[in-house]
C-alpha positions, 0 to 999 in steps of 0.5 A, a space after each residue: 568328443 562332440 558337444 551337445 547342441 545346447 552346450 550343456 555337455 559333451 558325448 564321447 565314445 568308448 569300446 563296450 568292453 571298456 565301459 564298466 572299468 571306465 565307470 568304476 574308475 570315474 566313481 573311484 576318482 569322484 569319491 577320492 579326488 577334489 578336482 572332479 567337478 563334472 558328471 559322467 553317465 552312459 547315454 540311453 539315447 544319443 542327444 542332439 550334437 553339434 555338427 563337425 566344424 570341418 577339421 578333418 574329423 571322421 563321422 565317429 558314429 560309423 565305427 572308428 
């Protein structure tokens, strides 16, 4: 998970084959849960992201 540079949200990566089920589960939770106070959407374009803070994180865009 990486924060947007402007602090308005975060982006995270999931496998393509899991994305539809993930979004379906999110929609179901949003309808039935009272603690879902955030939105989830698939990025059309990758926003500007914060740089790694040096905690040993891999470059997540390179495949892992």
